[in-house]
Structures are given as structure tokens and as C-alpha cells.
Backbone as XML, in Angstrom:
<?xml version="1.0"?>
<chain id="A" units="angstrom">
  <residue number="1" name="MET">
    <atom name="N" x="60.401" y="-12.291" z="-4.998"/>
    <atom name="CA" x="61.811" y="-11.999" z="-5.145"/>
    <atom name="C" x="62.568" y="-13.299" z="-5.362"/>
  </residue>
  <residue number="2" name="LYS">
    <atom name="N" x="63.449" y="-13.277" z="-6.305"/>
    <atom name="CA" x="64.211" y="-14.474" z="-6.638"/>
    <atom name="C" x="65.499" y="-14.601" z="-5.829"/>
  </residue>
  <residue number="3" name="ASN">
    <atom name="N" x="66.125" y="-13.473" z="-5.491"/>
    <atom name="CA" x="67.421" y="-13.523" z="-4.830"/>
    <atom name="C" x="67.245" y="-13.658" z="-3.320"/>
  </residue>
  <residue number="4" name="PRO">
    <atom name="N" x="67.646" y="-14.800" z="-2.739"/>
    <atom name="CA" x="67.470" y="-14.987" z="-1.298"/>
    <atom name="C" x="68.365" y="-14.078" z="-0.462"/>
  </residue>
  <residue number="5" name="ASN">
    <atom name="N" x="69.478" y="-13.612" z="-1.028"/>
    <atom name="CA" x="70.354" y="-12.724" z="-0.272"/>
    <atom name="C" x="69.690" y="-11.365" z="-0.041"/>
  </residue>
  <residue number="6" name="ILE">
    <atom name="N" x="68.966" y="-10.859" z="-1.027"/>
    <atom name="CA" x="68.230" y="-9.600" z="-0.851"/>
    <atom name="C" x="67.114" y="-9.794" z="0.169"/>
  </residue>
  <residue number="7" name="CYS">
    <atom name="N" x="66.429" y="-10.937" z="0.111"/>
    <atom name="CA" x="65.379" y="-11.218" z="1.095"/>
    <atom name="C" x="65.957" y="-11.287" z="2.503"/>
  </residue>
  <residue number="8" name="ARG">
    <atom name="N" x="67.161" y="-11.834" z="2.629"/>
    <atom name="CA" x="67.809" y="-11.917" z="3.945"/>
    <atom name="C" x="68.125" y="-10.517" z="4.476"/>
  </residue>
  <residue number="9" name="TYR">
    <atom name="N" x="68.607" y="-9.624" z="3.607"/>
    <atom name="CA" x="68.891" y="-8.249" z="4.037"/>
    <atom name="C" x="67.609" y="-7.523" z="4.443"/>
  </residue>
  <residue number="10" name="ILE">
    <atom name="N" x="66.537" y="-7.709" z="3.679"/>
    <atom name="CA" x="65.260" y="-7.089" z="4.023"/>
    <atom name="C" x="64.783" y="-7.600" z="5.380"/>
  </residue>
  <residue number="11" name="MET">
    <atom name="N" x="64.921" y="-8.914" z="5.615"/>
    <atom name="CA" x="64.525" y="-9.489" z="6.891"/>
    <atom name="C" x="65.309" y="-8.869" z="8.039"/>
  </residue>
  <residue number="12" name="PHE">
    <atom name="N" x="66.639" y="-8.755" z="7.890"/>
    <atom name="CA" x="67.461" y="-8.167" z="8.952"/>
    <atom name="C" x="67.084" y="-6.718" z="9.221"/>
  </residue>
  <residue number="13" name="ILE">
    <atom name="N" x="66.841" y="-5.946" z="8.167"/>
    <atom name="CA" x="66.477" y="-4.536" z="8.334"/>
    <atom name="C" x="65.147" y="-4.414" z="9.064"/>
  </residue>
  <residue number="14" name="LEU">
    <atom name="N" x="64.158" y="-5.227" z="8.685"/>
    <atom name="CA" x="62.860" y="-5.159" z="9.349"/>
    <atom name="C" x="62.932" y="-5.602" z="10.806"/>
  </residue>
  <residue number="15" name="ILE">
    <atom name="N" x="63.741" y="-6.602" z="11.103"/>
    <atom name="CA" x="63.905" y="-7.026" z="12.498"/>
    <atom name="C" x="64.524" y="-5.904" z="13.321"/>
  </residue>
  <residue number="16" name="ILE">
    <atom name="N" x="65.543" y="-5.257" z="12.792"/>
    <atom name="CA" x="66.190" y="-4.164" z="13.515"/>
    <atom name="C" x="65.229" y="-3.004" z="13.721"/>
  </residue>
  <residue number="17" name="ILE">
    <atom name="N" x="64.444" y="-2.663" z="12.684"/>
    <atom name="CA" x="63.468" y="-1.574" z="12.822"/>
    <atom name="C" x="62.430" y="-1.919" z="13.889"/>
  </residue>
  <residue number="18" name="GLY">
    <atom name="N" x="61.929" y="-3.135" z="13.870"/>
    <atom name="CA" x="60.951" y="-3.552" z="14.872"/>
    <atom name="C" x="61.506" y="-3.511" z="16.284"/>
  </residue>
  <residue number="19" name="LEU">
    <atom name="N" x="62.733" y="-3.978" z="16.456"/>
    <atom name="CA" x="63.351" y="-3.952" z="17.783"/>
    <atom name="C" x="63.629" y="-2.525" z="18.242"/>
  </residue>
  <residue number="20" name="LEU">
    <atom name="N" x="64.013" y="-1.655" z="17.313"/>
    <atom name="CA" x="64.216" y="-0.249" z="17.679"/>
    <atom name="C" x="62.905" y="0.403" z="18.114"/>
  </residue>
  <residue number="21" name="ILE">
    <atom name="N" x="61.833" y="0.144" z="17.393"/>
    <atom name="CA" x="60.530" y="0.705" z="17.761"/>
    <atom name="C" x="60.101" y="0.196" z="19.139"/>
  </residue>
  <residue number="22" name="ALA">
    <atom name="N" x="60.246" y="-1.106" z="19.366"/>
    <atom name="CA" x="59.863" y="-1.672" z="20.660"/>
    <atom name="C" x="60.764" y="-1.137" z="21.777"/>
  </residue>
  <residue number="23" name="GLY">
    <atom name="N" x="62.051" y="-1.028" z="21.523"/>
    <atom name="CA" x="62.974" y="-0.525" z="22.545"/>
    <atom name="C" x="62.739" y="0.930" z="22.888"/>
  </residue>
  <residue number="24" name="ILE">
    <atom name="N" x="62.555" y="1.759" z="21.870"/>
    <atom name="CA" x="62.301" y="3.183" z="22.120"/>
    <atom name="C" x="60.979" y="3.351" z="22.861"/>
  </residue>
  <residue number="25" name="SER">
    <atom name="N" x="59.974" y="2.575" z="22.489"/>
    <atom name="CA" x="58.691" y="2.632" z="23.181"/>
    <atom name="C" x="58.839" y="2.238" z="24.646"/>
  </residue>
  <residue number="26" name="GLY">
    <atom name="N" x="59.626" y="1.206" z="24.910"/>
    <atom name="CA" x="59.851" y="0.772" z="26.289"/>
    <atom name="C" x="60.588" y="1.811" z="27.113"/>
  </residue>
  <residue number="27" name="VAL">
    <atom name="N" x="61.529" y="2.514" z="26.491"/>
    <atom name="CA" x="62.287" y="3.542" z="27.201"/>
    <atom name="C" x="61.410" y="4.764" z="27.487"/>
  </residue>
  <residue number="28" name="ILE">
    <atom name="N" x="60.616" y="5.158" z="26.513"/>
    <atom name="CA" x="59.809" y="6.380" z="26.673"/>
    <atom name="C" x="58.625" y="6.148" z="27.606"/>
  </residue>
  <residue number="29" name="TRP">
    <atom name="N" x="57.848" y="5.089" z="27.367"/>
    <atom name="CA" x="56.625" y="4.894" z="28.138"/>
    <atom name="C" x="56.721" y="3.803" z="29.186"/>
  </residue>
  <residue number="30" name="GLY">
    <atom name="N" x="57.811" y="3.098" z="29.261"/>
    <atom name="CA" x="57.956" y="2.019" z="30.238"/>
    <atom name="C" x="57.255" y="0.755" z="29.757"/>
  </residue>
  <residue number="31" name="ILE">
    <atom name="N" x="57.331" y="-0.263" z="30.609"/>
    <atom name="CA" x="56.751" y="-1.544" z="30.209"/>
    <atom name="C" x="55.464" y="-1.870" z="30.960"/>
  </residue>
  <residue number="32" name="GLU">
    <atom name="N" x="55.071" y="-1.052" z="31.885"/>
    <atom name="CA" x="53.819" y="-1.243" z="32.617"/>
    <atom name="C" x="52.923" y="-0.062" z="32.407"/>
  </residue>
  <residue number="33" name="PRO">
    <atom name="N" x="51.809" y="-0.103" z="31.809"/>
    <atom name="CA" x="51.246" y="-1.140" z="30.945"/>
    <atom name="C" x="51.952" y="-1.168" z="29.595"/>
  </residue>
  <residue number="34" name="VAL">
    <atom name="N" x="51.749" y="-2.240" z="28.887"/>
    <atom name="CA" x="52.424" y="-2.420" z="27.598"/>
    <atom name="C" x="51.877" y="-1.412" z="26.587"/>
  </residue>
  <residue number="35" name="SER">
    <atom name="N" x="52.783" y="-0.690" z="25.963"/>
    <atom name="CA" x="52.418" y="0.319" z="24.978"/>
    <atom name="C" x="52.034" y="-0.342" z="23.652"/>
  </residue>
  <residue number="36" name="PRO">
    <atom name="N" x="51.048" y="0.220" z="22.939"/>
    <atom name="CA" x="50.704" y="-0.330" z="21.617"/>
    <atom name="C" x="51.877" y="-0.244" z="20.627"/>
  </residue>
  <residue number="37" name="LEU">
    <atom name="N" x="52.731" y="0.761" z="20.793"/>
    <atom name="CA" x="53.896" y="0.889" z="19.919"/>
    <atom name="C" x="54.891" y="-0.245" z="20.181"/>
  </residue>
  <residue number="38" name="PHE">
    <atom name="N" x="54.992" y="-0.671" z="21.438"/>
    <atom name="CA" x="55.855" y="-1.797" z="21.779"/>
    <atom name="C" x="55.351" y="-3.072" z="21.096"/>
  </residue>
  <residue number="39" name="VAL">
    <atom name="N" x="54.038" y="-3.274" z="21.143"/>
    <atom name="CA" x="53.436" y="-4.452" z="20.507"/>
    <atom name="C" x="53.643" y="-4.387" z="18.992"/>
  </residue>
  <residue number="40" name="ALA">
    <atom name="N" x="53.482" y="-3.198" z="18.405"/>
    <atom name="CA" x="53.684" y="-3.045" z="16.960"/>
    <atom name="C" x="55.124" y="-3.377" z="16.572"/>
  </residue>
  <residue number="41" name="GLY">
    <atom name="N" x="56.092" y="-2.912" z="17.345"/>
    <atom name="CA" x="57.493" y="-3.222" z="17.065"/>
    <atom name="C" x="57.780" y="-4.708" z="17.164"/>
  </residue>
  <residue number="42" name="ALA">
    <atom name="N" x="57.207" y="-5.354" z="18.174"/>
    <atom name="CA" x="57.395" y="-6.796" z="18.328"/>
    <atom name="C" x="56.767" y="-7.547" z="17.161"/>
  </residue>
  <residue number="43" name="LEU">
    <atom name="N" x="55.589" y="-7.111" z="16.721"/>
    <atom name="CA" x="54.929" y="-7.771" z="15.589"/>
    <atom name="C" x="55.694" y="-7.572" z="14.290"/>
  </residue>
  <residue number="44" name="ILE">
    <atom name="N" x="56.306" y="-6.405" z="14.114"/>
    <atom name="CA" x="57.138" y="-6.178" z="12.924"/>
    <atom name="C" x="58.319" y="-7.145" z="12.917"/>
  </residue>
  <residue number="45" name="SER">
    <atom name="N" x="58.954" y="-7.329" z="14.073"/>
    <atom name="CA" x="60.100" y="-8.241" z="14.157"/>
    <atom name="C" x="59.689" y="-9.681" z="13.905"/>
  </residue>
  <residue number="46" name="ILE">
    <atom name="N" x="58.575" y="-10.096" z="14.479"/>
    <atom name="CA" x="58.097" y="-11.464" z="14.275"/>
    <atom name="C" x="57.680" y="-11.670" z="12.815"/>
  </residue>
  <residue number="47" name="GLY">
    <atom name="N" x="57.013" y="-10.668" z="12.246"/>
    <atom name="CA" x="56.630" y="-10.753" z="10.835"/>
    <atom name="C" x="57.836" y="-10.838" z="9.916"/>
  </residue>
  <residue number="48" name="ALA">
    <atom name="N" x="58.899" y="-10.108" z="10.256"/>
    <atom name="CA" x="60.122" y="-10.156" z="9.456"/>
    <atom name="C" x="60.764" y="-11.541" z="9.517"/>
  </residue>
  <residue number="49" name="LEU">
    <atom name="N" x="60.723" y="-12.160" z="10.681"/>
    <atom name="CA" x="61.278" y="-13.504" z="10.815"/>
    <atom name="C" x="60.468" y="-14.498" z="9.985"/>
  </residue>
  <residue number="50" name="ILE">
    <atom name="N" x="59.153" y="-14.379" z="9.997"/>
    <atom name="CA" x="58.305" y="-15.243" z="9.183"/>
    <atom name="C" x="58.572" y="-15.001" z="7.692"/>
  </residue>
  <residue number="51" name="PHE">
    <atom name="N" x="58.735" y="-13.720" z="7.310"/>
    <atom name="CA" x="59.086" y="-13.386" z="5.927"/>
    <atom name="C" x="60.392" y="-14.078" z="5.529"/>
  </residue>
  <residue number="52" name="GLY">
    <atom name="N" x="61.387" y="-14.068" z="6.420"/>
    <atom name="CA" x="62.659" y="-14.704" z="6.134"/>
    <atom name="C" x="62.533" y="-16.207" z="5.962"/>
  </residue>
  <residue number="53" name="ILE">
    <atom name="N" x="61.744" y="-16.833" z="6.821"/>
    <atom name="CA" x="61.556" y="-18.282" z="6.730"/>
    <atom name="C" x="60.893" y="-18.652" z="5.410"/>
  </residue>
  <residue number="54" name="ILE">
    <atom name="N" x="59.958" y="-17.837" z="4.962"/>
    <atom name="CA" x="59.238" y="-18.125" z="3.717"/>
    <atom name="C" x="60.083" y="-17.813" z="2.479"/>
  </residue>
  <residue number="55" name="SER">
    <atom name="N" x="60.855" y="-16.720" z="2.508"/>
    <atom name="CA" x="61.473" y="-16.229" z="1.272"/>
    <atom name="C" x="62.957" y="-16.543" z="1.093"/>
  </residue>
  <residue number="56" name="VAL">
    <atom name="N" x="63.674" y="-16.891" z="2.137"/>
    <atom name="CA" x="65.112" y="-17.169" z="1.985"/>
    <atom name="C" x="65.264" y="-18.643" z="1.614"/>
  </residue>
  <residue number="57" name="ARG">
    <atom name="N" x="65.079" y="-18.887" z="0.324"/>
    <atom name="CA" x="65.140" y="-20.243" z="-0.209"/>
    <atom name="C" x="65.980" y="-20.274" z="-1.483"/>
  </residue>
  <residue number="58" name="CYS">
    <atom name="N" x="66.485" y="-21.421" z="-1.797"/>
    <atom name="CA" x="67.263" y="-21.606" z="-3.021"/>
    <atom name="C" x="66.339" y="-21.443" z="-4.223"/>
  </residue>
  <residue number="59" name="PRO">
    <atom name="N" x="66.745" y="-20.640" z="-5.220"/>
    <atom name="CA" x="65.907" y="-20.479" z="-6.404"/>
    <atom name="C" x="65.791" y="-21.765" z="-7.243"/>
  </residue>
  <residue number="60" name="SER">
    <atom name="N" x="66.733" y="-22.684" z="-7.091"/>
    <atom name="CA" x="66.709" y="-23.915" z="-7.901"/>
    <atom name="C" x="65.910" y="-25.032" z="-7.231"/>
  </residue>
  <residue number="61" name="CYS">
    <atom name="N" x="66.275" y="-25.387" z="-6.004"/>
    <atom name="CA" x="65.631" y="-26.534" z="-5.348"/>
    <atom name="C" x="64.558" y="-26.114" z="-4.341"/>
  </residue>
  <residue number="62" name="HIS">
    <atom name="N" x="64.454" y="-24.828" z="-4.048"/>
    <atom name="CA" x="63.440" y="-24.256" z="-3.151"/>
    <atom name="C" x="63.546" y="-24.751" z="-1.713"/>
  </residue>
  <residue number="63" name="ARG">
    <atom name="N" x="64.727" y="-25.181" z="-1.302"/>
    <atom name="CA" x="64.928" y="-25.569" z="0.093"/>
    <atom name="C" x="65.418" y="-24.377" z="0.883"/>
  </residue>
  <residue number="64" name="GLN">
    <atom name="N" x="65.164" y="-24.405" z="2.163"/>
    <atom name="CA" x="65.494" y="-23.301" z="3.069"/>
    <atom name="C" x="67.011" y="-23.104" z="3.156"/>
  </residue>
  <residue number="65" name="LEU">
    <atom name="N" x="67.440" y="-21.836" z="3.041"/>
    <atom name="CA" x="68.838" y="-21.485" z="3.236"/>
    <atom name="C" x="69.002" y="-20.942" z="4.649"/>
  </residue>
  <residue number="66" name="HIS">
    <atom name="N" x="70.239" y="-20.788" z="5.082"/>
    <atom name="CA" x="70.513" y="-20.286" z="6.427"/>
    <atom name="C" x="70.017" y="-18.851" z="6.562"/>
  </residue>
  <residue number="67" name="LEU">
    <atom name="N" x="69.386" y="-18.549" z="7.695"/>
    <atom name="CA" x="68.929" y="-17.190" z="7.960"/>
    <atom name="C" x="69.996" y="-16.364" z="8.653"/>
  </residue>
  <residue number="68" name="LYS">
    <atom name="N" x="70.924" y="-17.029" z="9.316"/>
    <atom name="CA" x="71.922" y="-16.288" z="10.084"/>
    <atom name="C" x="73.037" y="-15.788" z="9.184"/>
  </residue>
  <residue number="69" name="GLY">
    <atom name="N" x="73.708" y="-14.769" z="9.642"/>
    <atom name="CA" x="74.854" y="-14.240" z="8.936"/>
    <atom name="C" x="74.496" y="-13.242" z="7.864"/>
  </residue>
  <residue number="70" name="ILE">
    <atom name="N" x="75.320" y="-12.236" z="7.737"/>
    <atom name="CA" x="75.094" y="-11.198" z="6.744"/>
    <atom name="C" x="75.816" y="-11.541" z="5.444"/>
  </residue>
  <residue number="71" name="GLN">
    <atom name="N" x="76.844" y="-12.349" z="5.518"/>
    <atom name="CA" x="77.592" y="-12.708" z="4.312"/>
    <atom name="C" x="76.717" y="-13.595" z="3.427"/>
  </residue>
  <residue number="72" name="PRO">
    <atom name="N" x="76.508" y="-13.201" z="2.179"/>
    <atom name="CA" x="75.588" y="-13.951" z="1.315"/>
    <atom name="C" x="76.125" y="-15.324" z="0.930"/>
  </residue>
  <residue number="73" name="ASP">
    <atom name="N" x="75.188" y="-16.237" z="0.691"/>
    <atom name="CA" x="75.551" y="-17.570" z="0.208"/>
    <atom name="C" x="75.909" y="-17.483" z="-1.269"/>
  </residue>
  <residue number="74" name="GLU">
    <atom name="N" x="76.960" y="-18.194" z="-1.666"/>
    <atom name="CA" x="77.328" y="-18.245" z="-3.082"/>
    <atom name="C" x="76.753" y="-19.478" z="-3.747"/>
  </residue>
  <residue number="75" name="TYR">
    <atom name="N" x="76.682" y="-20.568" z="-3.001"/>
    <atom name="CA" x="76.169" y="-21.817" z="-3.534"/>
    <atom name="C" x="75.186" y="-22.417" z="-2.531"/>
  </residue>
  <residue number="76" name="CYS">
    <atom name="N" x="74.179" y="-23.086" z="-3.044"/>
    <atom name="CA" x="73.202" y="-23.750" z="-2.190"/>
    <atom name="C" x="73.865" y="-24.951" z="-1.520"/>
  </residue>
  <residue number="77" name="PRO">
    <atom name="N" x="73.733" y="-25.087" z="-0.198"/>
    <atom name="CA" x="74.344" y="-26.247" z="0.465"/>
    <atom name="C" x="73.622" y="-27.561" z="0.156"/>
  </residue>
  <residue number="78" name="HIS">
    <atom name="N" x="72.420" y="-27.500" z="-0.411"/>
    <atom name="CA" x="71.636" y="-28.696" z="-0.674"/>
    <atom name="C" x="71.848" y="-29.215" z="-2.100"/>
  </residue>
  <residue number="79" name="CYS">
    <atom name="N" x="71.725" y="-28.321" z="-3.100"/>
    <atom name="CA" x="71.839" y="-28.789" z="-4.497"/>
    <atom name="C" x="73.141" y="-28.347" z="-5.168"/>
  </residue>
  <residue number="80" name="GLY">
    <atom name="N" x="73.870" y="-27.399" z="-4.574"/>
    <atom name="CA" x="75.139" y="-26.957" z="-5.130"/>
    <atom name="C" x="75.043" y="-25.921" z="-6.233"/>
  </residue>
  <residue number="81" name="GLU">
    <atom name="N" x="73.835" y="-25.461" z="-6.566"/>
    <atom name="CA" x="73.658" y="-24.452" z="-7.614"/>
    <atom name="C" x="74.143" y="-23.086" z="-7.126"/>
  </residue>
  <residue number="82" name="LYS">
    <atom name="N" x="74.636" y="-22.291" z="-8.056"/>
    <atom name="CA" x="75.104" y="-20.937" z="-7.729"/>
    <atom name="C" x="73.902" y="-20.038" z="-7.461"/>
  </residue>
  <residue number="83" name="ILE">
    <atom name="N" x="73.972" y="-19.275" z="-6.365"/>
    <atom name="CA" x="72.911" y="-18.339" z="-6.004"/>
    <atom name="C" x="73.340" y="-16.962" z="-6.482"/>
  </residue>
  <residue number="84" name="GLU">
    <atom name="N" x="72.475" y="-16.317" z="-7.241"/>
    <atom name="CA" x="72.807" y="-15.018" z="-7.843"/>
    <atom name="C" x="72.971" y="-13.945" z="-6.810"/>
  </residue>
</chain>
């Protein structure tokens, strides 16, 4: 994917889905012993964060952009190029 803003939205959605799965699992089955669904939700969230670190980059200079915030970046803070 070329657009880092779309990758950022995908990352946020996957993190929320993972946290919802882990939270619902914790509410339904408790935390003692740890439910496999809880572990799956946590792994989805961690995987989404890794996806964000790898893919939310400037298309021009390939440097890491900010992961926080939902408002998309218009210009790269490193090279100044416009981000689509």
C-alpha cells in the first residue's frame, strides 16, 4: 500500500478489533486461566502495531510517520513532500 493514511486507519481498526476480542473474552471467561481467545485478541493488537510501524511511512523518503492521531498527514515532516 502506498498511502500511509490508509495503513494508519487499518492499523487502528485492527487494534480496536483485537482489544474488543480480548476484552469480551476476559468478561465472558475471566482471566484465570487465560483464554485462547484472549491471547488471540492480544496477538491481533500487537500484530496491528507491528503492521503500523512497518507500513506507515512516507512514500517519497520512506521514513516513519507518526502513528498517533486519526487526522491524516498532509505533508511529510522529514522531506516536506505531499502525502496523497
